[in-house]
C-alpha positions as CSV (number, residue, x, y, z in Angstrom):
1,X,-0.5,40.2,9.0
2,X,-1.1,42.7,11.8
3,X,1.7,45.1,12.7
4,X,2.2,47.3,15.8
5,X,4.8,50.0,15.1
6,X,6.4,52.6,17.4
7,X,7.2,55.9,15.7
8,X,9.9,58.2,17.0
9,X,10.2,62.0,17.2
10,X,6.5,62.7,16.5
11,X,3.3,63.2,18.6
12,X,1.8,59.8,17.8
13,X,3.2,56.9,19.8
14,X,1.7,53.9,18.2
15,X,0.7,52.9,14.6
16,X,-1.3,49.7,14.0
17,X,-2.1,48.3,10.6
18,X,-2.7,45.1,8.6
19,X,-0.9,44.2,5.4
20,X,-2.7,41.7,3.2
21,X,-1.6,40.9,-0.4
22,X,1.0,43.8,-0.1
23,X,-1.8,46.3,0.6
24,X,-2.5,48.5,3.7
25,X,-5.6,47.9,5.7
26,X,-7.0,49.2,9.1
27,X,-4.3,51.9,9.6
28,X,-4.8,53.6,12.9
29,X,-2.6,55.9,15.0
30,X,-2.6,56.6,18.8
31,X,-1.7,60.1,19.7
32,X,-1.0,62.9,17.3
33,X,-3.5,65.0,15.3
34,X,-6.6,62.9,15.4
35,X,-8.4,64.2,12.4
36,X,-5.4,64.3,10.1
37,X,-4.3,60.8,11.1
38,X,-7.8,59.4,10.6
39,X,-7.7,60.9,7.1
40,X,-4.3,59.4,6.5
41,X,-5.7,56.0,7.4
42,X,-8.7,56.4,5.1
43,X,-6.4,57.6,2.2
44,X,-4.0,54.6,2.7
45,X,-6.7,52.0,2.8
46,X,-6.1,49.5,0.1
47,X,-2.9,51.1,-1.2
48,X,0.1,49.0,-2.0
49,X,2.9,49.3,0.6
50,X,5.5,50.6,-1.8
51,X,3.1,53.4,-3.0
52,X,2.5,54.5,0.6
53,X,6.3,54.5,1.2
54,X,6.9,56.5,-2.0
55,X,4.2,59.1,-1.3
56,X,4.9,59.6,2.4
57,X,8.7,59.5,2.7
58,X,10.3,62.7,3.6
59,X,7.2,64.6,4.7
60,X,8.0,66.9,7.7
61,X,5.9,68.4,10.4
62,X,6.7,72.0,11.5
63,X,10.4,72.3,12.4
64,X,10.8,68.5,12.8
65,X,12.8,66.4,10.3
66,X,10.0,63.8,10.3
67,X,6.2,63.5,10.6
68,X,3.7,60.9,11.5
69,X,3.4,60.2,7.7
70,X,7.2,59.9,7.3
71,X,7.4,57.6,10.3
72,X,4.9,55.3,8.7
73,X,7.0,55.2,5.5
74,X,10.2,54.5,7.5
75,X,8.6,51.8,9.5
76,X,7.0,50.2,6.5
77,X,10.5,50.1,4.9
78,X,11.7,48.1,7.9
79,X,8.7,45.8,7.7
80,X,9.2,45.0,4.0
81,X,13.0,44.9,4.3
82,X,13.9,47.7,2.0
C-alpha cells in the first residue's frame, strides 16, 4: 500500500513510501537534506516496519526535539496503529 505522510517540525515536508508484506519500499522525502534522505531511503529499503521504527525513534537534528528520521518513525507508528 502506498502512503503519503506529512512530517512536522523538520525541513522535509513530505514522505512517500510503500509498505508490502510489512516491509518498507520506495521511501522518498521532499525537502530536507537531499543526500542524507536518499541514503535513509536506501538503508530502509526492504526493512520491516517495526525495525525502522525501533532504529529511528528519538533521533534528533541539531537543537530540534525531532528529525526527519524520527518523524518517519512517528508516522509509521500511526500507520501501523502502535
